[in-house]
N, C-alpha and C positions, 0 to 999 in steps of 0.2 A: 431362553436365549441369553447369551453373554451380554455384558454392557456394551461391548463393541458392536455386536450384532443388533442390539436394540437401537443403537444410533444409526447404523448403516441402513437398516430397513424401516426406519421410522416413518417414512412417507408411505410405505405399504401399510404399516399397522394403523396409520391414521384412517385408512379406508374402512368404514364400518362393515362392509361386506367381507373384508379380508381379516383385518385385525391381527392380533398376536396368534390366535389359534390357526388361522389360515397360513400365516408366515411360518409357523412351526411345522405345518404339514409340508410346505415347500422345502424347508431345511432338511426334512427327513426323506424326501423323495429321490428316486433314481430315474433319470431319463436316459433311454437308449436312443441315440441319434445315429441313424444310418446315412452317412454322407457328410463330408466336411467341405462342401463346395459352396455354390451360390446360396442355396437355401439353408444349408447347415451352418453357414457363418452367422447370419442374424439370429437364427434359432439359438445357437450356443452363446452368443453375446448376451442375449436377454435372459436365458436360463441361468447363466453364471452370475450375471450382475444382480439377478433377483434372489440368488442364494440357494438355488436347488442343490440338494446335498451331494449328489453324484451324477456325473455325466459319463456315460460310456460312448465314446466317439469312434465310429468305425468307418474306415476308408483305406483302400489300398493304393490310391492314386498319388501322384506327385504333383507338386505345385508347378504350373506352367505360367509363363508370362501372360498368355492370353486369358488366364483366369483372373488376373488381379483387378480388373475393372469392377468386378462384382463379388468376388470371393474374399471378403474383407477380413477373414481370419488370418490371411497370409500377407506377407510383405515382399517387396522386391528382392531383398537379400535372402529370401528363402526359396527362390526358384530352384527346383530340383529336389527339394526336401519332401518327405512324405507328408501328406496333408494332415493326417491324424496327429502326427508329432508336432507339426507347425501349429495346429489348432490348440494343442495342449499348452504350448508355450504362451500363446496369446491369452488363453483363458486363465492361466496362472497369474498373469499380470492384472487381469480384470478383477479377479476375486480369488486370492490364494486359499481361502477357506473351502472352496469347492473341490471335491475330489474328482479328478479327470483321469479316466482310464482310456488311453489311446491304443486302438487296435489297428494295426496296419495289415488288414486282410479284407478279402471279399467273402463273407461267410455264406456257406450253403444253408439250406433250410434246417438241417439238423443242428448246425452251429447256432443259427438264429434262435432255435428253441432254448438252447443252453444260455445264450446271452439274455434272453427275455425272462428267464426264470425268476429273477428278483427285481425286475423293472416295475416301475409304477406307471410309466407311460412310454410309448414308442413314437418316435418322429421319423417319418419317411422323407428323407431329403435326397433321394436318388433321382436318376434321370432315365430309367429304363423300365419297361413293363414287367420283365421277368423278375427283377428285384422287388418291384412293388407287389406283385402277386405273391411272391414267397413271404414277404413281410406280412402281408394281409393274412395269409393262411396261418402263420404263427400266432398272430394276434387273436384270430378267431379261436384257435385251439386253446389258447391260454386265457381267453376272456380279458384281453388287455386293450385299453383305449389306444387307438392309432390316430395320429394327426398327420395328414398327408397333404403335400403341396406340390405344385408343378408350375413351371413358367416356360414360355417360349416367345421370342420376339417381344411384343408389347402386351402380351396376355398372361394372365395368371389364374390359378384356381386353388382352392383350399377347402378341406372338409375334415370332419372327425368321424371316425368309425368306432363307436363305443360299444364293444361287444359285451360289456357288462349289462347292457340293456337288451331284453328279449326281443324288442321290436326294432332294433337298430339294423340298418343295412350295413353290409361290408363293402369293401372296395370292389369286389367281384360282382356285386349286384349292379354296379354302375358300369364297370368295364369287365365284362365276362372273361374269365380265364380261358373259356372255350373258343373265344373269337380272336382272330389274328389282328394285332395292332402293330403298326410300324412306329418304331422309336424315332422321334424327331429331336435332334440334339442342337444345342446352341452352336456347336462347331460348324454346323451346316446352315442353320437359318438365322443365327444371331439371337441376342437377348438384351433387352434394355435393363441396365443395372438396377435402377431404382425399383422396378417391378419385382425383381428377385428379392430385394430388401423388404418390400411391402408384404409379400406373401410369406416370407420367412418370419417376419415379425408377428404376423397373425398366427402362424403356427406356434410360436413361443407363447403368445397370449392364451391360446386355447389350451396348450399343455399346462400352463400355470393355473388356469381356472379349473382344469380337471383335477389336478393333484390337490388343490386347495379346497375343492368341493364348493365352488361359488359360481353363480350366474348360470346361464344356459349355454351349452356348447353348440357347435355347428353340426352335431350328430343329426342325421336326417336331412341335411341341406348341403348343397354345393355352392360355394361363394365364388363368383366369376368376376374377374377384373379386365376391363378393356383399358389398358394404360394410355392409349392414344387419345381417347375421349375422356379418360378418367371417370369412367362410369362403372358402377357395380350392378350386378344382377345376381339373383339367388334362385336356385332350382331346388324343389323338394325332391328328396330321394326316398324311395320306398323300398322296403325289404322285398327281395325276390324269393318267394317260397320255393322256387325251383333252382335257386343258386347252388352250384356244385360245391361251394365252400361253406356257406352258412345256412343253406336251405334245409327244409324239413327232412330231406333224405341224404344230406351230406354225411360223410363218414364219421366226422368228429361228433355228430349229434347222436350217433348210435352207440357211443362208448358208454 
């Protein structure tokens, strides 16, 4: 680390579990963040402020005034701008040493494989099942850790699907790609801004732990938040041997 970096991250390196070795791993890491909205905002804030080496931020949407109460990467004067580009501006002010690649696109599965090729960790900050399942399939195929979050109304959930572990379930083990799910969006049901911030911050924490190699991740667990009662619950997730994505007979396991 440079002298400036040593000063900036000194409160990290004081943590015996992290130290200089862990911080160096963070500085060398590349996070692929899909979605620059409510979840992507706190995710990117804390990844950038913590010094992650590179963020690839992917989003094809534009900033709308209805986003601003929770999508804190963006400001009122950027309404109408592409979210990925707006996010890059904000992150450049938070930590100019972090490389931010802003992609104003909605990648298909083939493109996701290309984007994930040199990623250290993937963070799913999207709001629809089709994207989540595509991201999950890419992470399973490439054995990449995936940090996934979701929020609606006063509720949130977050988990890690760490496909580097042979016993880890994937997203499809919990929400089977073979089953129909109805997308429920904030535009229809509403969302409480602080809940989005809480879940996104946990996603960032899990990603940083994964790249630094410290602590225990949420792999194998689903953490659920009831924001009205401010109560947490935790569900154990088991790998489904018949999962069409990561199960024993899945196509990628036959390669």
